[in-house]
C-alpha positions, 0 to 999 in steps of 0.5 A: 601884640596889640592892646585895643584902647577903648577911650570913650566919648560921652554924650551931652544934653540940652533943655526940654519943651513944655511938659505937663509936670503932673505926668511924672513925679519929681525925680530924686537921685539915689545916693551915688546913682550915676546920672543919664544924659537924655537928647530930646529932638523937637518937631520942626517949628516946635517951641523948645524953651522949657520953663524952670518949673517944668524941668524941676518937676521932672528932675532934670538938670540942664546941661550945655547951657553955654550960648555956643553949645546951644547955637551948635545944636539949634539947627538940629532942633535938639536940647538935652537934659541930665536925669537920675538913672532910676527915672530914665524911663519914666522921664523919657516916656513923659517926653515922648508923649509930648506932641512937640517931641520927635524923639528921645534918646540916650546920649550915648557913649562913644570912643576914638577908633584907635589901637595902640600896640606895646612895641613900635615896628616902625622907624621914625619918619618912615612912611610906607603908607604914603606909597601904598596910597600913591600920595607921591603920584598925586603930589606931582599934580598938587600938594594942596591948597588952603582947603579947610578940613575939620578934625572933630576929635580931642584937639590939635597941637600947633607944633612941628609939621602942624605949625601954621596948618591950624586955624580957628576951632572950638572946644565943646568939651569945655566951651572955650576957644582953647583947642589944645590937644590934652590927649594926643589922638587929634594931633596924630589924625591931623598930621596924617591930613596936613603935616607940612611936607618938602620942609626938610623935617618931620613927616609929610601929611597928604595935603601940604597946604590944607588948613585944619580946623580943630574941633575938640569934643573929647577930654584928656581920656578921649571921652565925650558926648554924642551931642558934643560931636553933633555940635562939632559937626554943625560948628565945622559946617557953619565955619566953612569946613569942606571936609570933616574927619571923624576918627571916632565911634559911638556905642550905637546909632545916635539920631542927634549925630545922624541929624548933624551929618545930614546937616553937614551934607546939606551944607555940601560938606564931605564927612569921612569916618573910621569904620572901627576896630571890633573885627566885626561886620556890624555896622559902626556909627557914625561911619555907617550913616548915609552919605558918610565915607566909611574907611576900614584899615589895612595891615602894615605894608599889606592890602589885607585887612588888619585883623582889628578892622571892621568890615562889610562891603554894604557899609565900609566904603574904602580901605587905607593903611591902618597898622603902625602908621607914622604920625606926629605927637603933641610934643612935635616928635614923630612915631609909629606907635599907633594903629587903628581905622582912626588913622586910615580915615584921615588918610582918606580925608587928606586925599579928599583935600588933594582932590578938592585942591586939584578941582575947586569946583568939585562938590562933596558928591564929586569928591565922594564919587571920585574917591570911590571910582578911583580906588584900587579893588583889594577884596570883598570886605569893602565896597570900592577898594584902597584909596588911590590918590594918584588916580583920584586927583586926575579923575573927572566928574559929572559936568553935564546939566540936568533937564527940567520942564514944567508940564503944568501950569501952561504959560499964561493960564489965568489962575486963582488961589493955590497953584500946583507947579509940576516939574519933570526932571532928569539927569544922565549921571549923578541924578537930580538932588533938588529943585528949587522954586523962585516966584517973581525972582525970590526963592520960595521952596525946595523939593528934595524928592521926585516927582518934584511939585510945589503948591504956591498960594497966589492969594492977594496977588493979581497980575503976571506971576512968573515961576522959575524952577531950578533943577540941581544935580548932585555934582552941583550942575544946574538947569532952570526953566520958567512958566508964567500965569496971570493971577486973578483973585478978584471975583466977577461982578454979576446981576439979575436984569430981568426975572420974576420977583422974590416970592413970586409964583411961577409957571411955564418956562421961566426966563432969567436974564443976567449981566456979568463982567470981569477984567480977564473975562467971564467963563460962564453964568449958571442958574441954580434951583435948590443948589443944582444947576438947571441952565448955563450960558457962556455968551454975554447978555446971558439968558437962562430958562427953566420949566417950573413944572419940573422943579419942587414946589418951593424953589430957591433960585440963584445965579452965579458967574465964573471968570476965566481964573475960576473965581465965582460970584453969586446973586442973592437967592430968590425964592419961587413957588409954583 
């Protein structure tokens, strides 16, 4: 009989933007009332610095004020506060009315995704899961390299087979550099990823030479905050992690964690997460987030889903052993007391480390697709099947370059003001991920969605401007193409050389002669009466005529000239009557 242990995480919060203090009364906590933490997500470019007066008026207590905590959430545009539970709804309502706020959510609870049985059924050092996922076959090609894999968890003990395998890291629970594991969960997870093999002692993890980056976001009871998880993800992404393992589960969807995963993906990091142990098809987060490899668990020495594993081929991607898995404890001993998708996830993360070791140029998309395409189909409760390390390390990826062309503007076009650059792209496998615009060799913008199009303002520029568009597919292959235009933001010169004087009375056919010039040429000269074009000439020595009888009794006559870039210049108005 197994006992499900739901070790909970709690979620942290930051400061708020400027809110009208009069919008809500100061909040006073009821005696013994538990506080609630709120996450405030701000719109891009918003000022997230809150005044102490405004915060006090809202009854908010600022948390996570350490510089490291602030820095970890800064890329997500997030701040957090703590308020009395009785005032949660009122404070959230005020925040949501602030035009600078994108969202407000409760800093939700989460739990490590493990199950601990009462009686161990595994002998020390016996690892049938290694054969089940074909680690030995993969080891014949590679036993790993110094790939950085972040374990966002309870910390990691640097003992036993993890001696020399752990480097760097940070503790966001206590905001210190001390990442010691005071729970055991993070150490067990890490041992499956990178326990040193072939050393005559202990156990062998998947990737013997991989480096574990310990990111502690949970306390000794396995509790923490969603915002701490988000910090851990952004931190790992910023310090060079190529793979992140999340053997944790939230109580529900969290925008801040979703944004952190999206940030990791933008940095080229593969995120692997445990599907959870609730024996349900309902989505579990963060595993069910887009671009996260979600891993469910199989029974001991079996391809069958273990009874506690969550399931669903719409969101559980892979399966890996998850019952009576051999792991290392914080004192360096080994046992098979643990079961859960918490231990299925690091098996997959370790295989990803082997793939990356065998193919250092593979990006996160390639790692993900290799994991999926090499998996051994084992049922309908997951999408791709049992992870297969032996097949994965030999699997190819998309090597073909995408295609890109610029249908508009054309080479040499004379243009002014804002210019639209359009791209046509294609890719025969992974698909185009984004297109970058460079102007005269300097990066300017990125477009992540087709049809790819940019607007560039040539204001202040005159002369040749070169546009380079670079298409990158999801596998990291790139192709570029260029077009150049002549930017012309100087108006032409124009003058009237012959015409009736201002306030003259006119009759019959009236002739107006003009002179116009421009460095890049004149396209046309027009004569306007009361704002309407009455005559046009495109040949130098411009002669324009109108019949007075066909015009209103009072006429406001103008001459304007267009150059070949579209710049326009007017001559002062003359008023005529008939």
